[in-house]
C-alpha positions in Angstrom: -87.7 29.6 27.3 -86.5 26.4 28.8 -83.1 26.3 30.6 -81.7 23.8 28.1 -82.8 25.9 25.1 -81.2 29.0 26.6 -78.0 27.1 27.2 -77.9 25.9 23.6 -78.6 29.4 22.4 -75.8 30.7 24.5 -73.3 28.1 23.3 -74.3 28.8 19.6 -73.8 32.5 20.0 -70.4 31.9 21.7 -69.3 29.6 18.8 -70.5 32.1 16.2 -68.6 34.8 18.0 -65.5 32.6 18.1 -65.7 31.8 14.4 -66.0 35.5 13.5 -62.7 36.2 15.2 -59.8 36.8 12.8 -56.5 35.9 14.4 -53.4 36.9 12.4 -51.6 33.7 13.4 -51.7 30.6 15.6 -48.7 29.0 17.3 -48.1 25.3 17.5 -45.3 23.1 18.9 -43.4 20.4 17.0 -46.3 17.9 17.4 -49.0 20.2 16.3 -50.3 21.2 19.7 -51.4 24.7 20.3 -49.0 26.7 22.5 -48.3 30.2 23.6 -45.8 32.9 22.7 -44.5 32.9 26.3 -43.9 29.2 26.2 -42.0 29.6 22.9 -39.7 32.3 24.3 -39.1 30.2 27.5 -38.1 27.2 25.4 -36.0 28.8 22.7 -34.1 31.0 25.2 -32.2 27.9 26.4 -30.6 27.3 23.0 -27.3 28.6 21.8 -28.7 29.4 18.3 -32.3 30.3 17.5 -33.3 30.0 13.9 -36.3 32.1 12.8 -37.5 30.7 9.5 -39.5 33.3 7.7 -41.6 33.7 4.6 -39.8 36.6 3.0 -42.9 38.6 2.1 -44.9 37.8 5.2 -45.6 40.6 7.6 -46.4 38.3 10.5 -43.0 36.7 10.2 -41.3 40.1 10.3 -43.3 41.4 13.2 -42.6 38.3 15.2 -38.9 38.4 14.3 -38.7 41.8 16.0 -40.8 40.7 19.0 -38.8 37.5 19.6 -35.5 39.4 19.2 -36.5 42.0 21.8 -37.7 39.4 24.3 -34.6 37.2 23.9 -32.4 40.2 24.3 -34.1 41.0 27.6 -33.1 37.6 28.8 -29.6 37.4 27.2 -28.4 41.0 27.6 -25.3 42.0 25.8 -24.2 38.4 25.1 -26.7 38.4 22.2 -25.8 38.3 18.5 -28.0 38.8 15.5 -27.4 37.5 12.0 -29.2 37.1 8.7 -29.3 35.4 5.3 -30.3 38.8 3.9 -26.8 40.2 4.3 -23.8 38.8 2.4 -20.4 38.3 4.0 -18.7 40.8 1.8 -20.9 43.5 3.3 -19.8 42.8 6.9 -17.3 45.7 7.0 -19.9 48.3 6.0 -22.5 46.8 8.4 -20.0 46.9 11.3 -19.1 50.5 10.5 -22.8 51.5 10.4 -23.5 49.7 13.7 -20.6 51.5 15.3 -22.2 54.9 14.4 -19.6 56.0 11.8 -22.2 57.3 9.4 -25.9 57.6 8.9 -28.3 55.2 7.3 -28.4 56.9 3.9 -24.7 56.1 3.4 -25.0 52.6 4.7 -28.0 51.8 2.5 -26.3 53.1 -0.6 -23.3 50.8 -0.1 -24.9 47.5 0.9 -26.7 44.9 -1.3 -30.1 45.3 0.3 -33.2 43.3 -0.3 -36.1 45.3 -1.7 -38.1 44.9 1.5 -35.2 46.0 3.7 -36.8 49.3 4.9 -40.0 47.7 6.1 -38.8 44.2 7.2 -35.1 44.1 8.1 -34.2 47.7 8.9 -36.0 47.5 12.3 -33.7 44.6 13.2 -30.6 46.3 12.2 -31.6 49.5 14.1 -32.4 47.3 17.1 -28.8 46.0 17.0 -27.4 49.5 16.5 -29.4 51.0 19.4 -28.4 48.2 21.8 -24.7 47.9 20.6 -25.2 44.3 19.4 -23.3 42.5 16.7 -25.2 41.8 13.5 -23.5 39.2 11.3 -23.8 39.1 7.5 -23.8 35.3 7.2 -24.7 34.6 3.6 -22.3 33.6 0.7 -21.9 36.4 -1.8 -24.5 35.7 -4.5 -21.9 35.7 -7.2 -20.2 32.7 -5.7 -23.6 30.9 -5.2 -24.3 31.6 -8.9 -21.0 30.0 -10.1 -21.7 26.9 -7.9 -25.1 26.6 -9.6 -23.4 26.5 -13.0 -20.3 24.5 -12.2 -20.5 22.8 -8.9 -18.3 23.1 -5.8 -15.1 22.6 -7.8 -15.3 26.2 -9.2 -14.8 27.6 -5.7 -11.2 26.1 -5.6 -10.2 28.7 -8.2 -11.2 31.7 -5.9 -8.5 33.9 -4.4 -7.5 33.5 -0.8 -9.3 36.7 0.0 -12.5 35.5 -1.7 -12.4 32.2 0.2 -12.6 34.2 3.4 -16.2 35.0 2.4 -17.4 31.4 2.2 -17.4 28.2 4.3 -14.1 26.3 4.4 -13.3 24.1 1.4 -14.1 21.4 0.6 -17.7 21.9 1.7 -19.4 18.7 2.9 -22.4 17.8 0.9 -25.1 15.1 1.3 -27.4 14.9 -1.7 -29.7 12.5 0.2 -30.8 15.2 2.6 -34.5 15.8 2.2 -34.0 19.6 1.6 -31.6 19.0 -1.3 -33.5 16.1 -2.8 -36.7 18.1 -2.7 -35.0 20.9 -4.6 -34.3 18.5 -7.5 -37.9 17.5 -7.7 -39.6 20.8 -7.1 -37.2 23.4 -8.5 -34.6 21.4 -10.6 -34.2 23.3 -13.8 -33.1 21.4 -16.9 -29.4 21.3 -17.5 -27.3 20.1 -20.4 -29.1 17.5 -22.5 -32.4 18.1 -20.7 -31.2 16.6 -17.5 -31.9 18.2 -14.1 -29.3 20.6 -12.9 -27.7 18.7 -10.1 -25.7 21.9 -9.1 -28.8 23.8 -8.0 -29.0 22.1 -4.6 -25.2 22.4 -4.3 -25.7 26.2 -4.6 -28.3 26.0 -1.8 -25.8 23.9 0.2 -23.1 26.5 -0.3 -25.4 29.1 1.2 -26.3 26.8 4.1 -22.7 25.9 4.8 -21.5 29.5 4.7 -24.3 30.7 7.0 -23.4 28.0 9.5 -19.7 28.8 9.2 -20.3 32.5 10.0 -22.7 31.7 12.9 -20.1 29.5 14.7 -17.3 31.9 13.8 -19.2 34.7 15.7 -20.6 32.8 18.6 -18.6 32.8 21.8 -19.1 30.7 24.8 -22.1 31.9 26.8 -23.6 34.0 24.0 -26.9 33.4 22.1 -27.3 33.9 18.4 -30.6 34.6 16.6 -30.6 34.0 12.9 -33.2 35.1 10.3 -33.5 33.1 7.2 -36.0 31.7 4.7 -37.9 28.9 6.3 -36.5 26.3 3.8 -33.0 26.9 5.1 -33.8 25.5 8.6 -37.0 23.4 8.3 -36.8 19.8 9.3 -33.6 20.6 11.2 -31.7 20.4 8.0 -30.0 23.0 5.7 -28.0 25.4 7.9 -28.5 23.2 11.0 -26.9 20.2 9.3 -23.7 22.2 8.7 -23.9 23.9 12.1 -23.8 20.6 13.8 -20.9 19.4 11.6 -18.9 22.5 12.5 -19.8 22.6 16.2 -21.1 19.2 17.5 -23.3 19.4 20.5 -24.5 23.0 19.9 -28.0 23.6 21.2 -30.4 24.7 18.5 -34.0 25.9 18.6 -36.1 26.5 15.5 -39.2 28.6 14.6 -40.8 28.4 11.2 -43.7 30.0 9.4 -46.3 28.3 7.2 -49.4 29.5 5.3 -52.7 27.6 5.7 -56.3 28.1 4.4 -57.4 27.9 8.0 -55.3 28.0 11.1 -57.4 26.5 13.9 -55.5 23.3 13.5 -52.0 22.6 12.1 -52.0 20.8 8.9 -50.4 17.3 9.2 -47.8 18.2 6.5 -46.6 21.1 8.7 -46.0 19.1 11.9 -42.4 18.4 12.8 -41.0 21.2 10.6 -39.6 23.1 13.6 -39.8 23.3 17.4 -42.5 26.0 16.9 -44.6 26.6 13.9 -46.4 29.9 13.2 -49.5 29.2 11.1 -50.6 32.3 9.1 -53.8 32.6 7.0 -53.2 32.1 3.3 -55.0 35.4 2.7 -52.5 37.4 4.8 -51.2 40.5 2.9 -47.6 40.5 1.6 -44.9 43.1 2.1 -44.0 43.0 -1.6 
């Protein structure tokens, strides 16, 4: 066999072998360039707040949330705070009591409003905080208050009691309906309201969640600490949502973002997914789901 033919055969076999590989994810930077996990950790560790935008039922998101948390903790030490959309502000007392070791998990899990995938996807993060004596902040607005905003707008929050208002962002909540994340909600998810018109309060309810999460992040972030926050990707993509409010409440805060996307193939980042975050985790569309 000629040398050139042997070379071509070798290259063909190598390409075939590469194509038969089945990576669970590929990691890209903001511009769509492939990057490494180590580079991501190095970059995001310089921020004050790191947002991990997950797909709630995606096992790769949840696995990497844990890995990123563990690696950032090794860098930050005890000045590290965890927080999540998946816990509502009125559960903070019970969460604090559990983290301090006052009772076992069965008592905690019976008292708190847990997502259905808590045991597989969020419990490892809570247990990490407990084991390492780290704060874990319940950042989200109680769902009952988000629900009344979706029906009646921000104005209904004025009628809440003083104690209830401690569980939400300060009033009046700023709101910019021209932000892409809220405009897109009207076009993609806007449900008909009165008279067949779109429900303009739907993105306001989303904004109430974003504002409240930002409020409880800054309220629990002291100078020199780092905060990792777990939330649905939509809450932090395009540096909007929670980040918009975070920068209003604490101008100059340093933010890093990670997000997760699904693609039919992950060898390149789809153009629509560039710019969503500082780092984009591309996961195969066929990935199994946690629920």
